[in-house]
C-alpha atoms as an extended CHARMM CRD file, in Angstrom:
* protein
*
       274  EXT
         1         1  MET       CA            -24.3300000000        7.8020000000       -6.0340000000  PROA      1               0.0000000000
         2         2  ASN       CA            -21.7800000000        5.8620000000       -8.0630000000  PROA      2               0.0000000000
         3         3  PRO       CA            -20.2440000000        8.1920000000      -10.6980000000  PROA      3               0.0000000000
         4         4  PHE       CA            -18.7130000000        5.2680000000      -12.6050000000  PROA      4               0.0000000000
         5         5  GLN       CA            -21.7860000000        3.0770000000      -13.0500000000  PROA      5               0.0000000000
         6         6  ASP       CA            -22.1920000000        2.1310000000      -16.7380000000  PROA      6               0.0000000000
         7         7  LYS       CA            -19.5280000000        4.6170000000      -17.8240000000  PROA      7               0.0000000000
         8         8  VAL       CA            -17.5380000000        3.5190000000      -20.8680000000  PROA      8               0.0000000000
         9         9  VAL       CA            -13.8470000000        3.5860000000      -19.9590000000  PROA      9               0.0000000000
        10        10  VAL       CA            -11.0070000000        3.1350000000      -22.4500000000  PROA      10              0.0000000000
        11        11  ILE       CA             -7.6310000000        2.3110000000      -20.8800000000  PROA      11              0.0000000000
        12        12  THR       CA             -4.5110000000        2.0190000000      -23.0030000000  PROA      12              0.0000000000
        13        13  GLY       CA             -1.7540000000       -0.2560000000      -21.7670000000  PROA      13              0.0000000000
        14        14  SER       CA             -4.2860000000       -2.2200000000      -19.7160000000  PROA      14              0.0000000000
        15        15  SER       CA             -2.9040000000       -5.7010000000      -20.2680000000  PROA      15              0.0000000000
        16        16  GLN       CA             -0.6310000000       -5.3490000000      -17.2280000000  PROA      16              0.0000000000
        17        17  GLY       CA              0.4720000000       -3.0830000000      -14.4070000000  PROA      17              0.0000000000
        18        18  ILE       CA             -1.4130000000        0.0550000000      -13.4330000000  PROA      18              0.0000000000
        19        19  GLY       CA             -3.6480000000       -0.1110000000      -16.5000000000  PROA      19              0.0000000000
        20        20  LYS       CA             -4.8720000000       -3.5920000000      -15.6940000000  PROA      20              0.0000000000
        21        21  TYR       CA             -5.6360000000       -2.7660000000      -12.0760000000  PROA      21              0.0000000000
        22        22  LEU       CA             -7.3570000000        0.4600000000      -13.0830000000  PROA      22              0.0000000000
        23        23  ALA       CA             -9.5920000000       -1.6640000000      -15.3080000000  PROA      23              0.0000000000
        24        24  LEU       CA            -10.2750000000       -4.0140000000      -12.4030000000  PROA      24              0.0000000000
        25        25  GLU       CA            -11.1220000000       -1.2140000000       -9.9580000000  PROA      25              0.0000000000
        26        26  LEU       CA            -13.4290000000        0.5850000000      -12.3880000000  PROA      26              0.0000000000
        27        27  ALA       CA            -15.1030000000       -2.6970000000      -13.3640000000  PROA      27              0.0000000000
        28        28  LYS       CA            -15.9030000000       -3.1930000000       -9.6730000000  PROA      28              0.0000000000
        29        29  HSD       CA            -17.6150000000        0.2120000000       -9.8090000000  PROA      29              0.0000000000
        30        30  GLY       CA            -19.8190000000       -0.9270000000      -12.6810000000  PROA      30              0.0000000000
        31        31  SER       CA            -17.9380000000        0.6630000000      -15.5740000000  PROA      31              0.0000000000
        32        32  ARG       CA            -17.8930000000       -0.8560000000      -19.0320000000  PROA      32              0.0000000000
        33        33  ILE       CA            -14.2340000000       -1.4490000000      -19.7860000000  PROA      33              0.0000000000
        34        34  VAL       CA            -12.2270000000       -1.3380000000      -23.0090000000  PROA      34              0.0000000000
        35        35  LEU       CA             -8.8870000000       -3.0950000000      -22.6750000000  PROA      35              0.0000000000
        36        36  ASN       CA             -5.9990000000       -2.2400000000      -24.9650000000  PROA      36              0.0000000000
        37        37  GLY       CA             -2.4630000000       -3.5230000000      -25.3860000000  PROA      37              0.0000000000
        38        38  ARG       CA             -0.0600000000       -5.1650000000      -27.7970000000  PROA      38              0.0000000000
        39        39  ASP       CA              0.2400000000       -8.6510000000      -26.2870000000  PROA      39              0.0000000000
        40        40  PRO       CA             -2.8270000000      -10.8730000000      -26.8630000000  PROA      40              0.0000000000
        41        41  LYS       CA             -1.8660000000      -13.3560000000      -24.1280000000  PROA      41              0.0000000000
        42        42  ARG       CA             -1.5930000000      -10.6220000000      -21.5130000000  PROA      42              0.0000000000
        43        43  LEU       CA             -4.8980000000       -9.1890000000      -22.6790000000  PROA      43              0.0000000000
        44        44  GLU       CA             -6.5010000000      -12.6170000000      -22.1620000000  PROA      44              0.0000000000
        45        45  LYS       CA             -5.1790000000      -12.6770000000      -18.6000000000  PROA      45              0.0000000000
        46        46  ALA       CA             -6.6230000000       -9.2200000000      -17.9890000000  PROA      46              0.0000000000
        47        47  VAL       CA            -10.0140000000      -10.3770000000      -19.2730000000  PROA      47              0.0000000000
        48        48  ALA       CA             -9.8730000000      -13.3570000000      -16.9060000000  PROA      48              0.0000000000
        49        49  LEU       CA             -9.0250000000      -11.0670000000      -13.9800000000  PROA      49              0.0000000000
        50        50  LEU       CA            -12.0280000000       -8.8580000000      -14.6700000000  PROA      50              0.0000000000
        51        51  ALA       CA            -14.4060000000      -11.7890000000      -15.2010000000  PROA      51              0.0000000000
        52        52  GLY       CA            -15.0040000000      -12.3660000000      -11.5050000000  PROA      52              0.0000000000
        53        53  HSD       CA            -15.7510000000       -8.7190000000      -10.7470000000  PROA      53              0.0000000000
        54        54  SER       CA            -18.1120000000       -7.5940000000      -13.4760000000  PROA      54              0.0000000000
        55        55  SER       CA            -21.1640000000       -9.0300000000      -15.1890000000  PROA      55              0.0000000000
        56        56  GLN       CA            -20.1640000000       -7.2320000000      -18.3820000000  PROA      56              0.0000000000
        57        57  LYS       CA            -17.3940000000       -8.6640000000      -20.5220000000  PROA      57              0.0000000000
        58        58  PRO       CA            -14.7830000000       -6.0570000000      -21.4480000000  PROA      58              0.0000000000
        59        59  LEU       CA            -14.1980000000       -5.0800000000      -25.0420000000  PROA      59              0.0000000000
        60        60  VAL       CA            -10.6540000000       -5.9410000000      -26.1290000000  PROA      60              0.0000000000
        61        61  VAL       CA             -8.9610000000       -3.8980000000      -28.8520000000  PROA      61              0.0000000000
        62        62  GLN       CA             -5.4070000000       -5.0330000000      -29.5140000000  PROA      62              0.0000000000
        63        63  GLY       CA             -3.0940000000       -2.3930000000      -30.8910000000  PROA      63              0.0000000000
        64        64  ASP       CA              0.0140000000       -0.2330000000      -30.6160000000  PROA      64              0.0000000000
        65        65  VAL       CA             -0.5940000000        3.2950000000      -29.2980000000  PROA      65              0.0000000000
        66        66  SER       CA              2.4080000000        4.6330000000      -31.1970000000  PROA      66              0.0000000000
        67        67  ASN       CA              0.4800000000        3.8860000000      -34.3970000000  PROA      67              0.0000000000
        68        68  TRP       CA             -2.0950000000        6.5520000000      -35.2980000000  PROA      68              0.0000000000
        69        69  GLU       CA             -4.3260000000        4.1250000000      -37.1790000000  PROA      69              0.0000000000
        70        70  ASP       CA             -4.4520000000        1.7920000000      -34.1670000000  PROA      70              0.0000000000
        71        71  ASN       CA             -5.6510000000        4.6890000000      -31.9890000000  PROA      71              0.0000000000
        72        72  GLN       CA             -8.3310000000        5.5750000000      -34.5150000000  PROA      72              0.0000000000
        73        73  ARG       CA             -9.4420000000        1.9410000000      -34.5710000000  PROA      73              0.0000000000
        74        74  LEU       CA             -9.5120000000        1.8000000000      -30.7580000000  PROA      74              0.0000000000
        75        75  ILE       CA            -11.9110000000        4.7290000000      -30.5800000000  PROA      75              0.0000000000
        76        76  ARG       CA            -13.9860000000        3.5890000000      -33.5680000000  PROA      76              0.0000000000
        77        77  GLU       CA            -14.4750000000        0.0310000000      -32.2710000000  PROA      77              0.0000000000
        78        78  THR       CA            -15.4060000000        1.3750000000      -28.8220000000  PROA      78              0.0000000000
        79        79  LEU       CA            -18.0390000000        3.6740000000      -30.3240000000  PROA      79              0.0000000000
        80        80  ASP       CA            -19.3530000000        0.8750000000      -32.5490000000  PROA      80              0.0000000000
        81        81  HSD       CA            -19.6800000000       -1.4300000000      -29.5390000000  PROA      81              0.0000000000
        82        82  PHE       CA            -20.8880000000        0.9150000000      -26.7700000000  PROA      82              0.0000000000
        83        83  GLY       CA            -22.1040000000        3.9790000000      -28.6470000000  PROA      83              0.0000000000
        84        84  ARG       CA            -20.2420000000        6.4360000000      -26.4060000000  PROA      84              0.0000000000
        85        85  ILE       CA            -17.0080000000        7.0720000000      -24.5010000000  PROA      85              0.0000000000
        86        86  ASP       CA            -16.9940000000        8.6630000000      -21.0420000000  PROA      86              0.0000000000
        87        87  ILE       CA            -13.4330000000        8.2320000000      -19.7980000000  PROA      87              0.0000000000
        88        88  VAL       CA            -10.1340000000        7.7060000000      -21.5970000000  PROA      88              0.0000000000
        89        89  ILE       CA             -7.0250000000        6.8620000000      -19.5750000000  PROA      89              0.0000000000
        90        90  ALA       CA             -3.8520000000        7.3130000000      -21.6260000000  PROA      90              0.0000000000
        91        91  ASN       CA             -1.7300000000        4.9340000000      -19.6310000000  PROA      91              0.0000000000
        92        92  ALA       CA              0.4430000000        2.9270000000      -22.0480000000  PROA      92              0.0000000000
        93        93  GLY       CA              4.1470000000        3.3060000000      -21.4140000000  PROA      93              0.0000000000
        94        94  VAL       CA              7.4970000000        1.5700000000      -21.2710000000  PROA      94              0.0000000000
        95        95  GLY       CA             10.5830000000        2.1280000000      -19.1480000000  PROA      95              0.0000000000
        96        96  MET       CA             14.1660000000        2.4630000000      -20.3370000000  PROA      96              0.0000000000
        97        97  THR       CA             17.4120000000        2.1510000000      -18.4390000000  PROA      97              0.0000000000
        98        98  GLY       CA             20.9350000000        3.2520000000      -19.3170000000  PROA      98              0.0000000000
        99        99  PRO       CA             22.8910000000        6.4500000000      -19.9860000000  PROA      99              0.0000000000
       100       100  ILE       CA             22.0350000000        8.4070000000      -23.1360000000  PROA      100             0.0000000000
       101       101  GLU       CA             25.6690000000        8.2460000000      -24.3020000000  PROA      101             0.0000000000
       102       102  THR       CA             25.4840000000        4.4830000000      -24.8500000000  PROA      102             0.0000000000
       103       103  SER       CA             21.7810000000        4.1350000000      -25.6650000000  PROA      103             0.0000000000
       104       104  ASP       CA             20.6800000000        2.7290000000      -28.9930000000  PROA      104             0.0000000000
       105       105  PRO       CA             19.0390000000        5.5150000000      -31.0770000000  PROA      105             0.0000000000
       106       106  HSD       CA             16.2390000000        3.2440000000      -32.2860000000  PROA      106             0.0000000000
       107       107  ALA       CA             15.4710000000        2.1860000000      -28.7060000000  PROA      107             0.0000000000
       108       108  MET       CA             15.3450000000        5.8150000000      -27.5790000000  PROA      108             0.0000000000
       109       109  LYS       CA             12.9360000000        6.6630000000      -30.3990000000  PROA      109             0.0000000000
       110       110  LYS       CA             10.7600000000        3.6760000000      -29.4850000000  PROA      110             0.0000000000
       111       111  VAL       CA             10.4160000000        4.8970000000      -25.8900000000  PROA      111             0.0000000000
       112       112  MET       CA              9.4560000000        8.3890000000      -27.0330000000  PROA      112             0.0000000000
       113       113  ASP       CA              7.0370000000        6.9430000000      -29.5930000000  PROA      113             0.0000000000
       114       114  ILE       CA              5.2130000000        4.8620000000      -26.9900000000  PROA      114             0.0000000000
       115       115  ASN       CA              5.3460000000        7.1440000000      -23.9610000000  PROA      115             0.0000000000
       116       116  PHE       CA              4.7700000000       10.5190000000      -25.5790000000  PROA      116             0.0000000000
       117       117  THR       CA              3.5740000000       10.1180000000      -29.1720000000  PROA      117             0.0000000000
       118       118  GLY       CA              1.3330000000        7.2210000000      -28.1480000000  PROA      118             0.0000000000
       119       119  CYS       CA             -0.3010000000        9.3470000000      -25.4450000000  PROA      119             0.0000000000
       120       120  LEU       CA             -0.6130000000       12.2860000000      -27.8580000000  PROA      120             0.0000000000
       121       121  PHE       CA             -2.3030000000       10.0730000000      -30.4740000000  PROA      121             0.0000000000
       122       122  THR       CA             -4.6980000000        8.5540000000      -27.9310000000  PROA      122             0.0000000000
       123       123  CYS       CA             -5.7160000000       11.9940000000      -26.6660000000  PROA      123             0.0000000000
       124       124  ARG       CA             -6.1330000000       13.3440000000      -30.2000000000  PROA      124             0.0000000000
       125       125  ALA       CA             -8.3210000000       10.4180000000      -31.2690000000  PROA      125             0.0000000000
       126       126  ALA       CA            -10.5310000000       10.6500000000      -28.1690000000  PROA      126             0.0000000000
       127       127  ILE       CA            -11.3560000000       14.3750000000      -28.2030000000  PROA      127             0.0000000000
       128       128  GLU       CA            -14.5350000000       14.3150000000      -30.2940000000  PROA      128             0.0000000000
       129       129  PRO       CA            -16.3560000000       11.5250000000      -28.4060000000  PROA      129             0.0000000000
       130       130  LEU       CA            -15.2970000000       13.0490000000      -25.0750000000  PROA      130             0.0000000000
       131       131  LYS       CA            -16.7600000000       16.3650000000      -26.1640000000  PROA      131             0.0000000000
       132       132  ALA       CA            -20.0790000000       14.6050000000      -26.6580000000  PROA      132             0.0000000000
       133       133  SER       CA            -20.0260000000       13.0550000000      -23.1730000000  PROA      133             0.0000000000
       134       134  LYS       CA            -18.1850000000       15.9340000000      -21.4400000000  PROA      134             0.0000000000
       135       135  GLY       CA            -16.0340000000       13.1650000000      -20.1130000000  PROA      135             0.0000000000
       136       136  SER       CA            -12.5680000000       12.7580000000      -18.6360000000  PROA      136             0.0000000000
       137       137  LEU       CA             -9.1500000000       12.3440000000      -20.1670000000  PROA      137             0.0000000000
       138       138  LEU       CA             -6.5950000000       11.1400000000      -17.6260000000  PROA      138             0.0000000000
       139       139  ILE       CA             -2.8940000000       10.9060000000      -18.4880000000  PROA      139             0.0000000000
       140       140  THR       CA             -0.5640000000        8.6510000000      -16.5250000000  PROA      140             0.0000000000
       141       141  GLY       CA              2.5450000000       10.7100000000      -15.8880000000  PROA      141             0.0000000000
       142       142  SER       CA              5.4650000000       10.0910000000      -13.5430000000  PROA      142             0.0000000000
       143       143  ILE       CA              7.4580000000       11.8950000000      -10.8830000000  PROA      143             0.0000000000
       144       144  ALA       CA             10.4090000000       11.0990000000      -13.1880000000  PROA      144             0.0000000000
       145       145  GLY       CA              9.0330000000       13.9380000000      -15.3230000000  PROA      145             0.0000000000
       146       146  PHE       CA              9.9930000000       16.6680000000      -12.8490000000  PROA      146             0.0000000000
       147       147  HSD       CA             13.7410000000       16.4740000000      -13.4750000000  PROA      147             0.0000000000
       148       148  GLY       CA             15.9870000000       14.5550000000      -15.8540000000  PROA      148             0.0000000000
       149       149  LEU       CA             17.2830000000       11.4020000000      -14.1740000000  PROA      149             0.0000000000
       150       150  PRO       CA             20.6250000000        9.7110000000      -14.8940000000  PROA      150             0.0000000000
       151       151  THR       CA             20.2350000000        6.2840000000      -16.5530000000  PROA      151             0.0000000000
       152       152  SER       CA             16.5340000000        7.0960000000      -17.0300000000  PROA      152             0.0000000000
       153       153  GLY       CA             16.9770000000       10.2030000000      -19.1360000000  PROA      153             0.0000000000
       154       154  VAL       CA             14.9030000000        9.1780000000      -22.1360000000  PROA      154             0.0000000000
       155       155  TYR       CA             12.0950000000        7.9850000000      -19.8820000000  PROA      155             0.0000000000
       156       156  SER       CA             12.2170000000       11.3200000000      -18.0200000000  PROA      156             0.0000000000
       157       157  CYS       CA             12.0560000000       13.2010000000      -21.3290000000  PROA      157             0.0000000000
       158       158  SER       CA              8.9990000000       11.2560000000      -22.4210000000  PROA      158             0.0000000000
       159       159  LYS       CA              7.2000000000       11.8690000000      -19.1280000000  PROA      159             0.0000000000
       160       160  MET       CA              8.1900000000       15.5360000000      -18.8930000000  PROA      160             0.0000000000
       161       161  ALA       CA              6.6000000000       16.1040000000      -22.3050000000  PROA      161             0.0000000000
       162       162  LEU       CA              3.2620000000       14.9030000000      -20.9260000000  PROA      162             0.0000000000
       163       163  THR       CA              3.0880000000       17.9770000000      -18.6770000000  PROA      163             0.0000000000
       164       164  ALA       CA              3.0990000000       20.2620000000      -21.7180000000  PROA      164             0.0000000000
       165       165  LEU       CA              0.5430000000       18.0360000000      -23.4340000000  PROA      165             0.0000000000
       166       166  ALA       CA             -1.8770000000       18.1650000000      -20.4860000000  PROA      166             0.0000000000
       167       167  GLN       CA             -1.4100000000       21.9170000000      -20.0430000000  PROA      167             0.0000000000
       168       168  THR       CA             -2.0750000000       22.5600000000      -23.7370000000  PROA      168             0.0000000000
       169       169  LEU       CA             -5.1410000000       20.3550000000      -23.8230000000  PROA      169             0.0000000000
       170       170  ARG       CA             -6.6450000000       22.0790000000      -20.7770000000  PROA      170             0.0000000000
       171       171  ILE       CA             -6.3680000000       25.4460000000      -22.4960000000  PROA      171             0.0000000000
       172       172  GLU       CA             -7.5590000000       24.2940000000      -25.9190000000  PROA      172             0.0000000000
       173       173  LEU       CA            -10.4470000000       22.2580000000      -24.4930000000  PROA      173             0.0000000000
       174       174  ALA       CA            -11.4260000000       24.6800000000      -21.7120000000  PROA      174             0.0000000000
       175       175  ASP       CA            -14.8440000000       25.3850000000      -23.2280000000  PROA      175             0.0000000000
       176       176  THR       CA            -15.7090000000       21.7910000000      -24.1770000000  PROA      176             0.0000000000
       177       177  GLY       CA            -16.5300000000       20.3500000000      -20.7510000000  PROA      177             0.0000000000
       178       178  ILE       CA            -13.7400000000       17.7700000000      -21.0120000000  PROA      178             0.0000000000
       179       179  HSD       CA            -11.8030000000       17.1490000000      -17.8010000000  PROA      179             0.0000000000
       180       180  VAL       CA             -8.0600000000       16.7520000000      -18.4670000000  PROA      180             0.0000000000
       181       181  GLY       CA             -6.0850000000       15.2270000000      -15.6040000000  PROA      181             0.0000000000
       182       182  LEU       CA             -2.4120000000       14.3940000000      -15.1720000000  PROA      182             0.0000000000
       183       183  ALA       CA             -1.3590000000       11.8880000000      -12.5110000000  PROA      183             0.0000000000
       184       184  TYR       CA              2.2860000000       12.1030000000      -11.4650000000  PROA      184             0.0000000000
       185       185  VAL       CA              2.6200000000        8.4980000000      -10.3450000000  PROA      185             0.0000000000
       186       186  GLY       CA              5.5120000000        7.4670000000       -8.1220000000  PROA      186             0.0000000000
       187       187  MET       CA              7.4830000000        4.2410000000       -8.1170000000  PROA      187             0.0000000000
       188       188  THR       CA              5.0130000000        1.4090000000       -7.7140000000  PROA      188             0.0000000000
       189       189  ASP       CA              5.1800000000       -2.3110000000       -7.1590000000  PROA      189             0.0000000000
       190       190  THR       CA              4.3920000000       -4.2330000000      -10.2990000000  PROA      190             0.0000000000
       191       191  GLU       CA              4.2080000000       -7.7510000000      -11.6790000000  PROA      191             0.0000000000
       192       192  PRO       CA              7.3660000000       -9.8870000000      -11.8510000000  PROA      192             0.0000000000
       193       193  GLU       CA              7.1410000000      -10.0970000000      -15.6510000000  PROA      193             0.0000000000
       194       194  LYS       CA              7.3220000000       -6.3090000000      -16.0660000000  PROA      194             0.0000000000
       195       195  MET       CA             10.0330000000       -5.5120000000      -18.6250000000  PROA      195             0.0000000000
       196       196  VAL       CA             11.9230000000       -2.3850000000      -19.6740000000  PROA      196             0.0000000000
       197       197  ILE       CA             14.1010000000       -1.4890000000      -22.6410000000  PROA      197             0.0000000000
       198       198  ASN       CA             17.8360000000       -1.6720000000      -21.9660000000  PROA      198             0.0000000000
       199       199  HSD       CA             20.2610000000        0.9000000000      -23.3700000000  PROA      199             0.0000000000
       200       200  ASP       CA             21.2950000000       -1.5440000000      -26.1090000000  PROA      200             0.0000000000
       201       201  GLY       CA             17.7080000000       -2.0530000000      -27.2520000000  PROA      201             0.0000000000
       202       202  THR       CA             17.1760000000       -5.4390000000      -25.6240000000  PROA      202             0.0000000000
       203       203  VAL       CA             14.1770000000       -6.0640000000      -23.3850000000  PROA      203             0.0000000000
       204       204  VAL       CA             15.1230000000       -6.8900000000      -19.7860000000  PROA      204             0.0000000000
       205       205  PRO       CA             13.3160000000       -7.2810000000      -16.4260000000  PROA      205             0.0000000000
       206       206  ARG       CA             12.6490000000       -4.0320000000      -14.6380000000  PROA      206             0.0000000000
       207       207  PRO       CA             15.4930000000       -3.3850000000      -12.1600000000  PROA      207             0.0000000000
       208       208  ASP       CA             14.7550000000       -3.4840000000       -8.4560000000  PROA      208             0.0000000000
       209       209  TYR       CA             14.4660000000       -0.0150000000       -6.9800000000  PROA      209             0.0000000000
       210       210  THR       CA             16.5070000000        0.8460000000       -3.9010000000  PROA      210             0.0000000000
       211       211  LEU       CA             13.9100000000        3.4660000000       -2.9770000000  PROA      211             0.0000000000
       212       212  HSD       CA             10.5700000000        2.5860000000       -1.4120000000  PROA      212             0.0000000000
       213       213  THR       CA              7.8250000000        1.5830000000       -3.8290000000  PROA      213             0.0000000000
       214       214  VAL       CA              4.1050000000        1.8480000000       -3.1290000000  PROA      214             0.0000000000
       215       215  PRO       CA              1.4800000000       -0.8390000000       -3.7390000000  PROA      215             0.0000000000
       216       216  ILE       CA             -0.0140000000       -0.6100000000       -7.1970000000  PROA      216             0.0000000000
       217       217  GLU       CA             -3.5160000000       -0.7360000000       -5.6920000000  PROA      217             0.0000000000
       218       218  LYS       CA             -2.8300000000        2.5090000000       -3.7880000000  PROA      218             0.0000000000
       219       219  ALA       CA             -1.7980000000        4.3430000000       -6.9520000000  PROA      219             0.0000000000
       220       220  VAL       CA             -4.8910000000        3.0320000000       -8.7170000000  PROA      220             0.0000000000
       221       221  LEU       CA             -7.2200000000        4.2800000000       -5.9780000000  PROA      221             0.0000000000
       222       222  GLN       CA             -5.6070000000        7.7240000000       -6.1730000000  PROA      222             0.0000000000
       223       223  MET       CA             -6.1710000000        7.8370000000       -9.9220000000  PROA      223             0.0000000000
       224       224  VAL       CA             -9.7860000000        6.7270000000       -9.5800000000  PROA      224             0.0000000000
       225       225  ASP       CA            -10.3130000000        9.4770000000       -7.0140000000  PROA      225             0.0000000000
       226       226  MET       CA             -8.8840000000       11.9900000000       -9.4920000000  PROA      226             0.0000000000
       227       227  LEU       CA            -11.5310000000       10.8990000000      -11.9690000000  PROA      227             0.0000000000
       228       228  ARG       CA            -14.2600000000       11.0920000000       -9.3430000000  PROA      228             0.0000000000
       229       229  THR       CA            -13.3830000000       14.6720000000       -8.3570000000  PROA      229             0.0000000000
       230       230  ARG       CA            -12.1700000000       15.6910000000      -11.8440000000  PROA      230             0.0000000000
       231       231  ARG       CA             -8.9260000000       17.0680000000      -10.4310000000  PROA      231             0.0000000000
       232       232  LYS       CA             -6.4270000000       18.4780000000      -12.9050000000  PROA      232             0.0000000000
       233       233  VAL       CA             -3.1530000000       17.4730000000      -11.2770000000  PROA      233             0.0000000000
       234       234  GLU       CA             -2.1180000000       15.0980000000       -8.5170000000  PROA      234             0.0000000000
       235       235  VAL       CA              1.4150000000       14.2840000000       -7.3540000000  PROA      235             0.0000000000
       236       236  PHE       CA              1.5910000000       10.8640000000       -5.7230000000  PROA      236             0.0000000000
       237       237  THR       CA              3.8870000000        9.8870000000       -2.8230000000  PROA      237             0.0000000000
       238       238  LEU       CA              5.8190000000       12.0690000000       -0.3980000000  PROA      238             0.0000000000
       239       239  LEU       CA              8.9820000000       11.6590000000       -2.4910000000  PROA      239             0.0000000000
       240       240  GLY       CA              7.0880000000       12.8860000000       -5.5400000000  PROA      240             0.0000000000
       241       241  LYS       CA              5.7700000000       15.9610000000       -3.7270000000  PROA      241             0.0000000000
       242       242  LEU       CA              9.2670000000       16.8010000000       -2.4410000000  PROA      242             0.0000000000
       243       243  ASN       CA             10.7230000000       16.2960000000       -5.9200000000  PROA      243             0.0000000000
       244       244  ALA       CA              8.0760000000       18.5590000000       -7.4600000000  PROA      244             0.0000000000
       245       245  LEU       CA              8.6920000000       21.2890000000       -4.8800000000  PROA      245             0.0000000000
       246       246  LEU       CA             12.4890000000       21.2640000000       -5.0860000000  PROA      246             0.0000000000
       247       247  SER       CA             12.4760000000       21.0700000000       -8.8880000000  PROA      247             0.0000000000
       248       248  ARG       CA             10.4200000000       24.2680000000       -8.8780000000  PROA      248             0.0000000000
       249       249  ILE       CA             12.1930000000       26.3100000000       -6.2120000000  PROA      249             0.0000000000
       250       250  SER       CA             15.7290000000       24.8800000000       -6.2750000000  PROA      250             0.0000000000
       251       251  PRO       CA             16.5330000000       22.8880000000       -9.4390000000  PROA      251             0.0000000000
       252       252  GLY       CA             20.2450000000       23.3840000000       -8.7920000000  PROA      252             0.0000000000
       253       253  LEU       CA             19.9770000000       21.4660000000       -5.5290000000  PROA      253             0.0000000000
       254       254  ILE       CA             18.2200000000       18.5750000000       -7.2530000000  PROA      254             0.0000000000
       255       255  GLU       CA             20.9360000000       18.5070000000       -9.9270000000  PROA      255             0.0000000000
       256       256  TYR       CA             23.6640000000       18.5130000000       -7.2740000000  PROA      256             0.0000000000
       257       257  ILE       CA             22.0830000000       15.6120000000       -5.3660000000  PROA      257             0.0000000000
       258       258  LEU       CA             21.5010000000       13.5510000000       -8.5070000000  PROA      258             0.0000000000
       259       259  THR       CA             25.0290000000       14.2120000000       -9.7860000000  PROA      259             0.0000000000
       260       260  ARG       CA             26.5970000000       13.2230000000       -6.4770000000  PROA      260             0.0000000000
       261       261  ASN       CA             24.5750000000       10.0190000000       -6.2910000000  PROA      261             0.0000000000
       262       262  TYR       CA             25.3340000000        9.1490000000       -9.9100000000  PROA      262             0.0000000000
       263       263  ARG       CA             29.0770000000        9.5840000000       -9.3260000000  PROA      263             0.0000000000
       264       264  LYS       CA             28.8100000000        7.2220000000       -6.3630000000  PROA      264             0.0000000000
       265       265  GLN       CA             27.0490000000        4.6520000000       -8.5450000000  PROA      265             0.0000000000
       266       266  LEU       CA             29.7220000000        4.9020000000      -11.2270000000  PROA      266             0.0000000000
       267       267  LYS       CA             32.4710000000        4.5350000000       -8.6260000000  PROA      267             0.0000000000
       268       268  ALA       CA             30.8160000000        1.4980000000       -7.0310000000  PROA      268             0.0000000000
       269       269  ARG       CA             30.3370000000       -0.0750000000      -10.4570000000  PROA      269             0.0000000000
       270       270  ALA       CA             33.9930000000        0.5190000000      -11.3420000000  PROA      270             0.0000000000
       271       271  MET       CA             35.1480000000       -1.1070000000       -8.1000000000  PROA      271             0.0000000000
       272       272  LYS       CA             33.0620000000       -4.2180000000       -8.8650000000  PROA      272             0.0000000000
       273       273  THR       CA             34.6760000000       -4.6260000000      -12.2880000000  PROA      273             0.0000000000
       274       274  ASP       CA             38.2480000000       -4.2110000000      -10.9840000000  PROA      274             0.0000000000
């Protein structure tokens, strides 16, 4: 039996990256997809990608998740079009790079607005229709949310806050039948045009990671399996599991390792500029 057949799935941030490939995978399973994002051209590309894998055209609702009215409109237009909502994946997010000391305050607020407030607004707007369907609410978190990371501190803050959000929602919605899941996604491959916010507020290409990244398709399959089994929490990748464990039992060790590595980075950077 296919648990996703004809299910109405809303995915924020689905014009690119994990969100887009989640839409593709669930469309292959027969779900009725609602795409959401800020960039109309990227949304068009996502529609084209799905066209060859589903007989049903996705609903596209352009909008900014950090805006409460846009979240309300996303849910309203979905209900008007499909009459129900079965799954909501709060996936929209943006990366940021640079130390907090030199980061632009407006850029830092923007990251928090998209990554945390945007997720909060999406979840809040989706609760009533998900009560009716006893559906699933899946939040895309990150292993960066286990411990504050140098040069990714604001991003870590925004992802760490999602843990509290998911925990609170599980308690408050315990008697509603809604499944609340949190996926701690590791570092994944992504499209070449993926951008992040620089410390000065400019938008720049995502830096290449020195650590191993996993194929985006693998992360997507893990998230789909979370929905299938209605699991509450899943930590992806071996590095993520180790990070989660050490952050819980020995946070001092994690801080020592990160501090040592950061000092090495600063030293190497200083030598290059000399």
